[in-house]
PDB file of the backbone (N, CA, C, O) and the ligand in Angstrom, with CONECT records:
HET     ZN  A 101       1
ATOM      1  N   MET A   1     -11.159  -7.026  -7.612  1.00  0.00           N
ATOM      2  CA  MET A   1     -11.473  -5.595  -7.755  1.00  0.00           C
ATOM      3  C   MET A   1     -10.761  -4.890  -6.448  1.00  0.00           C
ATOM      4  O   MET A   1     -10.801  -5.448  -5.352  1.00  0.00           O
ATOM      5  N   PRO A   2     -10.183  -3.772  -6.620  1.00  0.00           N
ATOM      6  CA  PRO A   2      -9.386  -3.336  -5.447  1.00  0.00           C
ATOM      7  C   PRO A   2     -10.134  -2.524  -4.571  1.00  0.00           C
ATOM      8  O   PRO A   2     -11.020  -1.898  -5.154  1.00  0.00           O
ATOM      9  N   ILE A   3     -10.063  -2.345  -3.411  1.00  0.00           N
ATOM     10  CA  ILE A   3     -10.564  -1.451  -2.395  1.00  0.00           C
ATOM     11  C   ILE A   3      -9.782  -0.205  -2.118  1.00  0.00           C
ATOM     12  O   ILE A   3      -8.623  -0.252  -1.705  1.00  0.00           O
ATOM     13  N   TYR A   4     -10.396   0.858  -2.340  1.00  0.00           N
ATOM     14  CA  TYR A   4      -9.618   2.018  -2.069  1.00  0.00           C
ATOM     15  C   TYR A   4     -10.199   2.741  -0.727  1.00  0.00           C
ATOM     16  O   TYR A   4     -11.389   2.796  -0.415  1.00  0.00           O
ATOM     17  N   SER A   5      -9.289   3.189  -0.128  1.00  0.00           N
ATOM     18  CA  SER A   5      -9.540   3.951   1.148  1.00  0.00           C
ATOM     19  C   SER A   5      -9.622   5.583   0.724  1.00  0.00           C
ATOM     20  O   SER A   5      -8.693   6.230   0.239  1.00  0.00           O
ATOM     21  N   TYR A   6     -10.959   6.073   1.031  1.00  0.00           N
ATOM     22  CA  TYR A   6     -10.948   7.393   0.693  1.00  0.00           C
ATOM     23  C   TYR A   6     -11.151   8.125   2.191  1.00  0.00           C
ATOM     24  O   TYR A   6     -11.512   7.536   3.210  1.00  0.00           O
ATOM     25  N   ARG A   7     -10.856   9.444   2.087  1.00  0.00           N
ATOM     26  CA  ARG A   7     -11.083  10.184   3.274  1.00  0.00           C
ATOM     27  C   ARG A   7     -11.396  11.699   2.925  1.00  0.00           C
ATOM     28  O   ARG A   7     -10.728  12.274   2.065  1.00  0.00           O
ATOM     29  N   CYS A   8     -12.306  12.263   3.528  1.00  0.00           N
ATOM     30  CA  CYS A   8     -12.556  13.651   3.232  1.00  0.00           C
ATOM     31  C   CYS A   8     -11.674  14.690   4.053  1.00  0.00           C
ATOM     32  O   CYS A   8     -11.606  14.687   5.282  1.00  0.00           O
ATOM     33  N   GLU A   9     -11.045  15.532   3.262  1.00  0.00           N
ATOM     34  CA  GLU A   9     -10.216  16.463   3.843  1.00  0.00           C
ATOM     35  C   GLU A   9     -11.085  17.652   4.679  1.00  0.00           C
ATOM     36  O   GLU A   9     -10.612  18.425   5.512  1.00  0.00           O
ATOM     37  N   GLU A  10     -12.217  17.594   4.308  1.00  0.00           N
ATOM     38  CA  GLU A  10     -13.263  18.794   4.876  1.00  0.00           C
ATOM     39  C   GLU A  10     -13.594  18.256   6.193  1.00  0.00           C
ATOM     40  O   GLU A  10     -13.247  18.904   7.181  1.00  0.00           O
ATOM     41  N   CYS A  11     -14.295  17.025   6.348  1.00  0.00           N
ATOM     42  CA  CYS A  11     -14.960  16.741   7.552  1.00  0.00           C
ATOM     43  C   CYS A  11     -14.439  15.415   8.091  1.00  0.00           C
ATOM     44  O   CYS A  11     -14.855  14.965   9.159  1.00  0.00           O
ATOM     45  N   GLY A  12     -13.548  14.807   7.368  1.00  0.00           N
ATOM     46  CA  GLY A  12     -12.640  13.656   7.945  1.00  0.00           C
ATOM     47  C   GLY A  12     -13.523  12.390   7.901  1.00  0.00           C
ATOM     48  O   GLY A  12     -13.237  11.407   8.583  1.00  0.00           O
ATOM     49  N   PHE A  13     -14.543  12.425   7.132  1.00  0.00           N
ATOM     50  CA  PHE A  13     -15.315  11.226   6.744  1.00  0.00           C
ATOM     51  C   PHE A  13     -14.387  10.225   6.058  1.00  0.00           C
ATOM     52  O   PHE A  13     -13.817  10.544   5.015  1.00  0.00           O
ATOM     53  N   ALA A  14     -14.228   9.076   6.591  1.00  0.00           N
ATOM     54  CA  ALA A  14     -13.428   7.921   6.030  1.00  0.00           C
ATOM     55  C   ALA A  14     -14.360   6.715   5.431  1.00  0.00           C
ATOM     56  O   ALA A  14     -15.319   6.233   6.035  1.00  0.00           O
ATOM     57  N   GLN A  15     -13.930   6.336   4.204  1.00  0.00           N
ATOM     58  CA  GLN A  15     -14.546   5.151   3.829  1.00  0.00           C
ATOM     59  C   GLN A  15     -14.038   4.416   2.770  1.00  0.00           C
ATOM     60  O   GLN A  15     -13.501   5.000   1.829  1.00  0.00           O
ATOM     61  N   ASP A  16     -14.147   3.100   2.805  1.00  0.00           N
ATOM     62  CA  ASP A  16     -13.488   2.122   1.932  1.00  0.00           C
ATOM     63  C   ASP A  16     -14.451   1.757   0.828  1.00  0.00           C
ATOM     64  O   ASP A  16     -15.527   1.197   1.037  1.00  0.00           O
ATOM     65  N   VAL A  17     -13.950   2.146  -0.490  1.00  0.00           N
ATOM     66  CA  VAL A  17     -14.767   2.118  -1.675  1.00  0.00           C
ATOM     67  C   VAL A  17     -14.200   0.948  -2.502  1.00  0.00           C
ATOM     68  O   VAL A  17     -12.997   0.865  -2.752  1.00  0.00           O
ATOM     69  N   LEU A  18     -15.216  -0.053  -2.965  1.00  0.00           N
ATOM     70  CA  LEU A  18     -14.800  -0.957  -3.884  1.00  0.00           C
ATOM     71  C   LEU A  18     -14.901  -0.517  -5.179  1.00  0.00           C
ATOM     72  O   LEU A  18     -15.987  -0.155  -5.633  1.00  0.00           O
ATOM     73  N   GLN A  19     -13.828  -0.505  -5.866  1.00  0.00           N
ATOM     74  CA  GLN A  19     -14.079   0.071  -7.446  1.00  0.00           C
ATOM     75  C   GLN A  19     -13.412  -0.621  -8.294  1.00  0.00           C
ATOM     76  O   GLN A  19     -12.452  -1.261  -7.864  1.00  0.00           O
ATOM     77  N   LYS A  20     -13.737  -0.675  -9.694  1.00  0.00           N
ATOM     78  CA  LYS A  20     -12.976  -1.331 -10.788  1.00  0.00           C
ATOM     79  C   LYS A  20     -11.741  -0.201 -11.048  1.00  0.00           C
ATOM     80  O   LYS A  20     -11.722   0.995 -10.757  1.00  0.00           O
ATOM     81  N   LEU A  21     -10.812  -0.965 -11.646  1.00  0.00           N
ATOM     82  CA  LEU A  21      -9.741  -0.092 -12.113  1.00  0.00           C
ATOM     83  C   LEU A  21     -10.003   1.020 -13.072  1.00  0.00           C
ATOM     84  O   LEU A  21      -9.281   2.008 -13.217  1.00  0.00           O
ATOM     85  N   SER A  22     -11.217   0.734 -13.774  1.00  0.00           N
ATOM     86  CA  SER A  22     -11.571   1.763 -14.825  1.00  0.00           C
ATOM     87  C   SER A  22     -12.430   2.723 -14.425  1.00  0.00           C
ATOM     88  O   SER A  22     -12.762   3.711 -15.080  1.00  0.00           O
ATOM     89  N   ASP A  23     -12.848   2.370 -13.158  1.00  0.00           N
ATOM     90  CA  ASP A  23     -13.883   3.584 -12.445  1.00  0.00           C
ATOM     91  C   ASP A  23     -13.417   4.730 -12.164  1.00  0.00           C
ATOM     92  O   ASP A  23     -12.366   4.663 -11.527  1.00  0.00           O
ATOM     93  N   PRO A  24     -13.798   5.806 -12.396  1.00  0.00           N
ATOM     94  CA  PRO A  24     -13.318   7.278 -12.036  1.00  0.00           C
ATOM     95  C   PRO A  24     -13.072   7.352 -10.682  1.00  0.00           C
ATOM     96  O   PRO A  24     -13.828   6.741  -9.926  1.00  0.00           O
ATOM     97  N   LEU A  25     -12.049   8.063 -10.191  1.00  0.00           N
ATOM     98  CA  LEU A  25     -11.869   8.250  -8.650  1.00  0.00           C
ATOM     99  C   LEU A  25     -12.992   9.068  -8.246  1.00  0.00           C
ATOM    100  O   LEU A  25     -13.529   9.867  -9.013  1.00  0.00           O
ATOM    101  N   LEU A  26     -13.374   8.866  -6.976  1.00  0.00           N
ATOM    102  CA  LEU A  26     -14.447   9.784  -6.351  1.00  0.00           C
ATOM    103  C   LEU A  26     -13.978  10.927  -5.824  1.00  0.00           C
ATOM    104  O   LEU A  26     -12.908  10.848  -5.220  1.00  0.00           O
ATOM    105  N   THR A  27     -14.634  12.208  -5.919  1.00  0.00           N
ATOM    106  CA  THR A  27     -14.077  13.358  -5.321  1.00  0.00           C
ATOM    107  C   THR A  27     -15.158  13.904  -4.423  1.00  0.00           C
ATOM    108  O   THR A  27     -14.787  14.782  -3.645  1.00  0.00           O
ATOM    109  N   GLU A  28     -16.532  13.517  -4.383  1.00  0.00           N
ATOM    110  CA  GLU A  28     -17.546  14.162  -3.625  1.00  0.00           C
ATOM    111  C   GLU A  28     -17.644  13.324  -2.360  1.00  0.00           C
ATOM    112  O   GLU A  28     -17.898  12.120  -2.378  1.00  0.00           O
ATOM    113  N   CYS A  29     -17.447  13.965  -1.372  1.00  0.00           N
ATOM    114  CA  CYS A  29     -17.741  13.335   0.161  1.00  0.00           C
ATOM    115  C   CYS A  29     -19.210  12.940   0.219  1.00  0.00           C
ATOM    116  O   CYS A  29     -20.053  13.810  -0.003  1.00  0.00           O
ATOM    117  N   PRO A  30     -19.558  11.764   0.484  1.00  0.00           N
ATOM    118  CA  PRO A  30     -20.868  11.469   0.869  1.00  0.00           C
ATOM    119  C   PRO A  30     -21.446  11.908   2.040  1.00  0.00           C
ATOM    120  O   PRO A  30     -22.665  11.817   2.188  1.00  0.00           O
ATOM    121  N   ALA A  31     -20.636  12.436   3.009  1.00  0.00           N
ATOM    122  CA  ALA A  31     -21.160  12.952   4.253  1.00  0.00           C
ATOM    123  C   ALA A  31     -21.473  14.312   4.220  1.00  0.00           C
ATOM    124  O   ALA A  31     -22.505  14.789   4.689  1.00  0.00           O
ATOM    125  N   CYS A  32     -20.348  15.100   3.520  1.00  0.00           N
ATOM    126  CA  CYS A  32     -20.720  16.584   3.664  1.00  0.00           C
ATOM    127  C   CYS A  32     -20.912  17.025   2.239  1.00  0.00           C
ATOM    128  O   CYS A  32     -21.299  18.191   2.159  1.00  0.00           O
ATOM    129  N   GLY A  33     -20.752  16.434   1.147  1.00  0.00           N
ATOM    130  CA  GLY A  33     -21.030  16.797  -0.088  1.00  0.00           C
ATOM    131  C   GLY A  33     -20.050  17.630  -0.865  1.00  0.00           C
ATOM    132  O   GLY A  33     -20.288  17.982  -2.020  1.00  0.00           O
ATOM    133  N   LYS A  34     -18.853  17.971  -0.173  1.00  0.00           N
ATOM    134  CA  LYS A  34     -17.828  18.759  -0.609  1.00  0.00           C
ATOM    135  C   LYS A  34     -16.767  17.914  -1.492  1.00  0.00           C
ATOM    136  O   LYS A  34     -16.444  16.782  -1.130  1.00  0.00           O
ATOM    137  N   SER A  35     -16.307  18.428  -2.511  1.00  0.00           N
ATOM    138  CA  SER A  35     -15.148  17.884  -3.330  1.00  0.00           C
ATOM    139  C   SER A  35     -14.026  17.800  -2.692  1.00  0.00           C
ATOM    140  O   SER A  35     -13.013  18.331  -3.147  1.00  0.00           O
ATOM    141  N   ALA A  36     -14.026  17.143  -1.577  1.00  0.00           N
ATOM    142  CA  ALA A  36     -12.727  17.006  -0.770  1.00  0.00           C
ATOM    143  C   ALA A  36     -12.438  15.537  -0.357  1.00  0.00           C
ATOM    144  O   ALA A  36     -11.698  15.233   0.579  1.00  0.00           O
ATOM    145  N   PHE A  37     -13.153  14.586  -1.217  1.00  0.00           N
ATOM    146  CA  PHE A  37     -13.081  13.311  -0.876  1.00  0.00           C
ATOM    147  C   PHE A  37     -11.889  12.656  -1.611  1.00  0.00           C
ATOM    148  O   PHE A  37     -12.025  12.533  -2.829  1.00  0.00           O
ATOM    149  N   LYS A  38     -10.648  12.184  -1.003  1.00  0.00           N
ATOM    150  CA  LYS A  38      -9.540  12.040  -1.795  1.00  0.00           C
ATOM    151  C   LYS A  38      -8.975  10.533  -1.399  1.00  0.00           C
ATOM    152  O   LYS A  38      -9.042  10.097  -0.249  1.00  0.00           O
ATOM    153  N   LYS A  39      -8.468   9.873  -2.400  1.00  0.00           N
ATOM    154  CA  LYS A  39      -8.149   8.391  -2.186  1.00  0.00           C
ATOM    155  C   LYS A  39      -6.670   8.670  -1.426  1.00  0.00           C
ATOM    156  O   LYS A  39      -5.846   9.517  -1.770  1.00  0.00           O
ATOM    157  N   GLN A  40      -6.563   7.767  -0.347  1.00  0.00           N
ATOM    158  CA  GLN A  40      -5.577   7.525   0.420  1.00  0.00           C
ATOM    159  C   GLN A  40      -4.587   6.583  -0.087  1.00  0.00           C
ATOM    160  O   GLN A  40      -4.885   5.463  -0.502  1.00  0.00           O
ATOM    161  N   LEU A  41      -3.386   7.061  -0.047  1.00  0.00           N
ATOM    162  CA  LEU A  41      -2.287   6.124  -0.398  1.00  0.00           C
ATOM    163  C   LEU A  41      -1.852   5.228   0.768  1.00  0.00           C
ATOM    164  O   LEU A  41      -1.335   5.617   1.815  1.00  0.00           O
ATOM    165  N   SER A  42      -2.169   3.861   0.390  1.00  0.00           N
ATOM    166  CA  SER A  42      -1.755   2.858   1.517  1.00  0.00           C
ATOM    167  C   SER A  42      -0.511   2.100   1.121  1.00  0.00           C
ATOM    168  O   SER A  42      -0.376   1.466   0.075  1.00  0.00           O
ATOM    169  N   ALA A  43       0.512   2.263   2.222  1.00  0.00           N
ATOM    170  CA  ALA A  43       1.790   1.903   1.961  1.00  0.00           C
ATOM    171  C   ALA A  43       1.687   0.101   1.601  1.00  0.00           C
ATOM    172  O   ALA A  43       1.033  -0.705   2.262  1.00  0.00           O
ATOM    173  N   PRO A  44       2.270  -0.113   0.752  1.00  0.00           N
ATOM    174  CA  PRO A  44       2.317  -1.853   0.384  1.00  0.00           C
ATOM    175  C   PRO A  44       3.378  -2.462   1.305  1.00  0.00           C
ATOM    176  O   PRO A  44       4.536  -2.073   1.457  1.00  0.00           O
ATOM    177  N   ALA A  45       2.763  -3.481   1.883  1.00  0.00           N
ATOM    178  CA  ALA A  45       3.559  -4.287   2.793  1.00  0.00           C
ATOM    179  C   ALA A  45       4.526  -5.145   2.147  1.00  0.00           C
ATOM    180  O   ALA A  45       4.373  -6.365   2.094  1.00  0.00           O
ATOM    181  N   ILE A  46       5.527  -4.532   1.651  1.00  0.00           N
ATOM    182  CA  ILE A  46       6.534  -5.360   1.039  1.00  0.00           C
ATOM    183  C   ILE A  46       7.860  -5.525   1.803  1.00  0.00           C
ATOM    184  O   ILE A  46       8.508  -4.505   2.035  1.00  0.00           O
ATOM    185  N   ALA A  47       8.288  -6.638   2.185  1.00  0.00           N
ATOM    186  CA  ALA A  47       9.566  -6.677   2.908  1.00  0.00           C
ATOM    187  C   ALA A  47      10.676  -7.367   2.054  1.00  0.00           C
ATOM    188  O   ALA A  47      10.937  -8.532   2.355  1.00  0.00           O
ATOM    189  N   GLY A  48      11.312  -6.831   1.099  1.00  0.00           N
ATOM    190  CA  GLY A  48      12.247  -7.408   0.384  1.00  0.00           C
ATOM    191  C   GLY A  48      11.750  -8.145  -0.821  1.00  0.00           C
ATOM    192  O   GLY A  48      10.745  -8.852  -0.738  1.00  0.00           O
ATOM    193  N   GLU A  49      12.393  -8.010  -1.897  1.00  0.00           N
ATOM    194  CA  GLU A  49      11.685  -8.818  -3.018  1.00  0.00           C
ATOM    195  C   GLU A  49      12.137 -10.127  -3.290  1.00  0.00           C
ATOM    196  O   GLU A  49      13.247 -10.415  -3.737  1.00  0.00           O
ATOM    197  N   GLY A  50      11.172 -10.950  -2.983  1.00  0.00           N
ATOM    198  CA  GLY A  50      11.206 -12.351  -3.183  1.00  0.00           C
ATOM    199  C   GLY A  50      12.219 -13.165  -2.357  1.00  0.00           C
ATOM    200  O   GLY A  50      12.454 -14.340  -2.637  1.00  0.00           O
ATOM    201  N   SER A  51      12.776 -12.565  -1.400  1.00  0.00           N
ATOM    202  CA  SER A  51      13.634 -13.297  -0.428  1.00  0.00           C
ATOM    203  C   SER A  51      12.819 -14.081   0.664  1.00  0.00           C
ATOM    204  O   SER A  51      13.272 -15.155   1.059  1.00  0.00           O
ATOM    205  N   GLY A  52      11.839 -13.677   1.083  1.00  0.00           N
ATOM    206  CA  GLY A  52      10.884 -14.131   2.003  1.00  0.00           C
ATOM    207  C   GLY A  52      11.679 -14.246   3.474  1.00  0.00           C
ATOM    208  O   GLY A  52      11.138 -14.814   4.422  1.00  0.00           O
ATOM    209  N   ALA A  53      12.868 -13.718   3.565  1.00  0.00           N
ATOM    210  CA  ALA A  53      13.622 -13.810   4.738  1.00  0.00           C
ATOM    211  C   ALA A  53      13.142 -12.788   5.676  1.00  0.00           C
ATOM    212  O   ALA A  53      12.735 -11.698   5.274  1.00  0.00           O
ATOM    213  N   PRO A  54      13.175 -13.086   6.810  1.00  0.00           N
ATOM    214  CA  PRO A  54      12.882 -11.849   7.980  1.00  0.00           C
ATOM    215  C   PRO A  54      13.802 -10.668   7.714  1.00  0.00           C
ATOM    216  O   PRO A  54      14.968 -10.743   7.328  1.00  0.00           O
ATOM    217  N   ALA A  55      13.043  -9.468   7.999  1.00  0.00           N
ATOM    218  CA  ALA A  55      13.883  -8.363   7.795  1.00  0.00           C
ATOM    219  C   ALA A  55      14.950  -8.245   8.959  1.00  0.00           C
ATOM    220  O   ALA A  55      14.815  -8.850  10.023  1.00  0.00           O
ATOM    221  N   GLY A  56      15.994  -7.437   8.678  1.00  0.00           N
ATOM    222  CA  GLY A  56      17.054  -7.534   9.561  1.00  0.00           C
ATOM    223  C   GLY A  56      18.341  -8.281   9.646  1.00  0.00           C
ATOM    224  O   GLY A  56      19.352  -7.983  10.282  1.00  0.00           O
ATOM    225  N   LEU A  57      18.093  -9.366   8.839  1.00  0.00           N
ATOM    226  CA  LEU A  57      19.233 -10.531   8.639  1.00  0.00           C
ATOM    227  C   LEU A  57      20.080  -9.852   7.600  1.00  0.00           C
ATOM    228  O   LEU A  57      19.644  -9.100   6.728  1.00  0.00           O
ATOM    229  N   PRO A  58      21.406 -10.212   7.791  1.00  0.00           N
ATOM    230  CA  PRO A  58      22.471  -9.827   6.896  1.00  0.00           C
ATOM    231  C   PRO A  58      22.317 -10.847   5.654  1.00  0.00           C
ATOM    232  O   PRO A  58      21.976 -12.027   5.734  1.00  0.00           O
ATOM    233  N   PRO A  59      22.626 -10.166   4.558  1.00  0.00           N
ATOM    234  CA  PRO A  59      22.370 -11.054   3.166  1.00  0.00           C
ATOM    235  C   PRO A  59      23.093 -12.469   3.217  1.00  0.00           C
ATOM    236  O   PRO A  59      22.739 -13.371   2.457  1.00  0.00           O
ATOM    237  N   CYS A  60      23.950 -12.604   3.990  1.00  0.00           N
ATOM    238  CA  CYS A  60      24.617 -14.208   3.876  1.00  0.00           C
ATOM    239  C   CYS A  60      23.663 -15.060   4.687  1.00  0.00           C
ATOM    240  O   CYS A  60      23.755 -16.282   4.569  1.00  0.00           O
ATOM    241  N   ALA A  61      22.764 -14.545   5.492  1.00  0.00           N
ATOM    242  CA  ALA A  61      21.999 -15.534   6.017  1.00  0.00           C
ATOM    243  C   ALA A  61      20.891 -15.928   5.210  1.00  0.00           C
ATOM    244  O   ALA A  61      20.074 -16.682   5.739  1.00  0.00           O
ATOM    245  N   PHE A  62      20.683 -15.527   3.905  1.00  0.00           N
ATOM    246  CA  PHE A  62      19.716 -15.935   3.114  1.00  0.00           C
ATOM    247  C   PHE A  62      19.986 -17.181   2.472  1.00  0.00           C
ATOM    248  O   PHE A  62      19.075 -17.590   1.752  1.00  0.00           O
ATOM    249  N   GLY A  63      20.941 -17.837   2.550  1.00  0.00           N
ATOM    250  CA  GLY A  63      21.272 -19.189   2.060  1.00  0.00           C
ATOM    251  C   GLY A  63      21.695 -19.157   0.737  1.00  0.00           C
ATOM    252  O   GLY A  63      20.796 -19.347  -0.082  1.00  0.00           O
ATOM    253  N   GLY A  64      22.885 -18.959   0.272  1.00  0.00           N
ATOM    254  CA  GLY A  64      23.319 -19.035  -1.093  1.00  0.00           C
ATOM    255  C   GLY A  64      23.205 -18.033  -2.062  1.00  0.00           C
ATOM    256  O   GLY A  64      23.655 -18.172  -3.199  1.00  0.00           O
ATOM    257  N   SER A  65      22.467 -16.756  -1.562  1.00  0.00           N
ATOM    258  CA  SER A  65      22.180 -15.629  -2.317  1.00  0.00           C
ATOM    259  C   SER A  65      23.386 -14.708  -2.169  1.00  0.00           C
ATOM    260  O   SER A  65      23.568 -13.677  -2.816  1.00  0.00           O
ATOM    261  N   CYS A  66      24.254 -15.257  -1.152  1.00  0.00           N
ATOM    262  CA  CYS A  66      25.388 -14.327  -1.043  1.00  0.00           C
ATOM    263  C   CYS A  66      26.569 -14.761  -1.712  1.00  0.00           C
ATOM    264  O   CYS A  66      27.312 -15.494  -1.059  1.00  0.00           O
ATOM    265  N   MET A  67      26.924 -14.442  -2.963  1.00  0.00           N
ATOM    266  CA  MET A  67      27.910 -14.909  -3.939  1.00  0.00           C
ATOM    267  C   MET A  67      29.156 -14.208  -3.465  1.00  0.00           C
ATOM    268  O   MET A  67      29.188 -12.980  -3.390  1.00  0.00           O
ATOM    269  N   GLY A  68      30.152 -14.944  -3.153  1.00  0.00           N
ATOM    270  CA  GLY A  68      31.389 -14.396  -2.971  1.00  0.00           C
ATOM    271  C   GLY A  68      31.523 -13.766  -1.596  1.00  0.00           C
ATOM    272  O   GLY A  68      32.594 -13.214  -1.346  1.00  0.00           O
ATOM    273  N   GLY A  69      30.566 -13.780  -0.671  1.00  0.00           N
ATOM    274  CA  GLY A  69      30.554 -13.193   0.538  1.00  0.00           C
ATOM    275  C   GLY A  69      31.110 -14.141   1.614  1.00  0.00           C
ATOM    276  O   GLY A  69      31.549 -15.216   1.205  1.00  0.00           O
ATOM    277  N   PRO A  70      31.149 -13.900   2.877  1.00  0.00           N
ATOM    278  CA  PRO A  70      31.497 -14.588   3.881  1.00  0.00           C
ATOM    279  C   PRO A  70      31.012 -16.045   4.070  1.00  0.00           C
ATOM    280  O   PRO A  70      31.613 -16.907   4.712  1.00  0.00           O
ATOM    281  N   CYS A  71      29.823 -16.196   3.411  1.00  0.00           N
ATOM    282  CA  CYS A  71      29.241 -17.608   3.371  1.00  0.00           C
ATOM    283  C   CYS A  71      29.296 -18.340   2.111  1.00  0.00           C
ATOM    284  O   CYS A  71      28.949 -19.515   1.987  1.00  0.00           O
ATOM    285  N   GLY A  72      29.858 -17.413   0.956  1.00  0.00           N
ATOM    286  CA  GLY A  72      29.689 -18.116  -0.213  1.00  0.00           C
ATOM    287  C   GLY A  72      30.996 -18.824  -0.678  1.00  0.00           C
ATOM    288  O   GLY A  72      31.001 -19.493  -1.711  1.00  0.00           O
TER     289      GLY A  72
HETATM  290 ZN    ZN A 101     -16.801  15.374   3.936  1.00  0.00          ZN2+
END
């Protein structure tokens, strides 16, 4: 079950909420009761698809994935 980070735009109250994917999103702030409770978009920590290589390395440092390049 994913955990969503919510934050109230009215009073700034923040809370992590455990929800099923099928659950409706919350809108009412439990702190001030206003309908300003919004789910926050959390940036996914993805650094390159499937390479597993540290960021910043040139493509030919990935070992064999640089076809026709300086290392291929
Ligand atoms: Zn609030």
